[in-house]
Steps between C-alpha positions, in 0.01 A plus 500: 500500500602132487811584299644749749822472692315359801419185305831443326559182696170352385532611140833322477309176549178569315575753233266789429143423614241472228341831403145535639235438240278788603574875506356532852744240633784673320408828667502325834838344429657841441343679797745667735574390855320810625189421302491150648409655835205700375148420392570678172710199395183291494364683198753311288357165603294299254302376800423786743477256794735208429484395865140379451547144363292336225332274757311800634304518172349154544126461448360378832141462371395511864638149555872461436717678756878470456543842664477382862852356505664842462235741626419428861459656843775665706738249652827499692672833432328532163244779536379486141160339558389489135241219501232746382658483154326165468168685521566808292708576195706803602723582202637843425346652185813422300505136612141420411617401152690173508843587363628141530430432133725193487228319695291515183777390262454159343839327520391167359669562162827594678476192723445274199806644325737388780594135539532323834871445436555869428334623816673241719837602357417865567381467861801284588750772413642696794443874456580592862869413502595777252368781722653335808838471326481860378419621851807324638729661242452845646294814491310653786132539413291670768239225513530126546790326332423127452728324747357147520677229301204284405729246333644402837147440623380430853562229756224286653428772760463770236831678562657648187827314445674816377518650851287802402268461800189432291275219621221330305176402669202288402158661506144446388424724200223755540187378315459592136766680304809334648382145446710314239180394325464866398838527338792560737723333754693704754723503805558753779818556703552703816810670639531680831749786557858411600449560873233228507752256353770566762561402860550750782868537402414588139606163357296327231284238668261258328353412842415862580362557151278190534373621837416845367318352201307276739398801709396687186304198381305497826440877473376492140306176453254479790157660456391808691225298668771337716614716796875548518524320835332193347697505176660167413685424176695193395857588394808314383716373791688799644772490766382733776835458673690651209268799466417547868124525442232273649282473190264227613439653843581187698733687735822340378743532212503189285378425146177676410260357242233761547465862606266561791400864522734752342841602636531871556823521299681321223827313568873554448614832359131588455429467872393866518243454223143472630273223372168627365223281368423527129801726445833418336817663631626798304734376225317171439525396134301267275596360160218357290554325169201442273560218252349289227342168595735215409278190508801270524644658815365372834480858633382638161767776507652577160858629474367798303350783704198693383570761766736569787344703781689653791373681808662654807350662809676835508287668767349354816182690584365499854129439557410869485687561175356182350143602578576843356622343176182296466290807580677708235451225246125491572476879473679502165271229362194693622634808319535300177879526491703227334765340723854629463827360629841641574800377304561375150581168330873528574441566869178307546158643585402546865149447631346696788604236754879509461555227241695551177434277197701439186441260213653349188308341213590331169583709197395392151794258477448355846773686689402657832468878489399755760127570488379840388330739739152399384591131529621563856171669588320179411672330795431776752123474527507163677795555733352723767182589315296199616335393821640147486874568536715485814760779495444526123596134446325188371745209514669475840178518708394186309823309570458134596581459868848436629754271342279379216445861397867561418627403155462595137134533412308186410135411545583140577355395834312826561134447582198718443477634855242766593551871529525612860155507653347280229358151544547379144816476286607817321492377139160341555377833637646686202333263253166545678518878509680581172324235292815386322875458506589860421347843551368501143339153512695429181705202619317228308717223639413577863133536404505160330685332786314639798174647366347213299167610358560843653483370860795491739619150583584543870615142540761537227629830640522365855747233389770770538391599850670366815425129523444467126705295254621800295684829553466848350635382167173316445311829504721771353757341266408495129519207265808486281294613201362804682838593647664503158216700345519762777877524452448560130236768564732690731799466265286659229433792735872532573570536130240779478640687804155631581497434874338836574177356361511180704743219573266209582508208253163380371430207271197687368349838587302464824132581464434615857681835480358852480634729228358789698357531848263765629535530874223355710366179644682176414190295579686284751338642815146419385605138448681485836831445322709764679763373745714690747686196633794484259833458683859474384571254782431127492393238750766233455358286781829509693 
């Protein structure tokens, strides 16, 4: 599959991807494009439900609940409403066995065999530029062709200097897995379709593009508890005169620094496009790079990518079609059917809500290769399959408000603000409910820092809240020693090329993980530890 004509441009940069270690993965890699679109293709998977992540096999013991962040009540246009999964294990028969066997692998010998100097040299090598350069040399793959020149970087407002239209934004990471203390740094970029970047005459216009991003920010980042007429969102300064839209609702065209209510339409060449809350325009793209944690970089981002993830909204479903998609998904789960997705790795896989996803990951030598079908399925379960997301997304709804929220990702200056509708800061709430710094309660450093003697130190955690003397880095950035050890653990996994059995780095096998689950009560309801108040949105206090 990965060596076909469709990937010639990528192979020129990376060479032939490493052969899968397991026969099941090899069968998947040679499946035909037709088979990709059928449930029969799933029989080749080593894990029959790769969209169910390892975190779902955590032992709650009736007390620790990391599940509430993802599984919550219906919100916005998300009709999932899956908070009951906190109460009851509801795995398909095939998924009751925990197939994420890498969770139980002891990587301490592999970590000890790698020196600090070796791993720093490795993570500071650029493995993105080769696939970017190969993409520019030609070829016409049907999926995404990397078109961002990361070497040119971004200006202070987050605009890609290469003129590609990508823009970086700063956001608060969702609790748990995407915290640097658990092994990865990352950034997310957004790009709107060409018409949103042009004025009414079809000319490229930074002012119009800024205005449309500001409108989208207001549409995507304010909680559903706020009526549209009362919606108010801080934005970067936008010239209303240039775009002809009164964004702040003061009855005149000047410079807007907030959006009051939502305009009915976008601006410029997109003036016929309606604005809908919690919905991106058709053609919206995201680029997400997952990286090693470089302890010597202020933003922690290593030049080497662990993964490159791309998504595009290919279909824009109206409310009726969206509800139908959620209803069909519920019916299939009730019938015990495993999820299936249209497409293939070369095209990307499409979820039920109009989004297509495509991903690259390191091969055994560290070059980026297209992920296999089974590896792609691992990404699909969270995007669209959870109650927490807004239009299948995690990052942009958590963007810092306005001007300070544009720029290449860094945690510097970001505070531990509450989730929308919550009184206490988000990380503090996570620590209280999950009982640790990760879903597995295996992050010994966080436990030592903030749970002395097994009890949460609220005073220490609140130092990163608004008004405190610290920022998010105090809570979720690892020590240099831990960062290097996590980098080594993941590099060992890269060499094994066994991502289908788990891609999370652990310094030792976590103890609080089921090897098998029989469906039934989680024990959380009896202890009043079930929560239906998880929200993707944040209360920034602005």
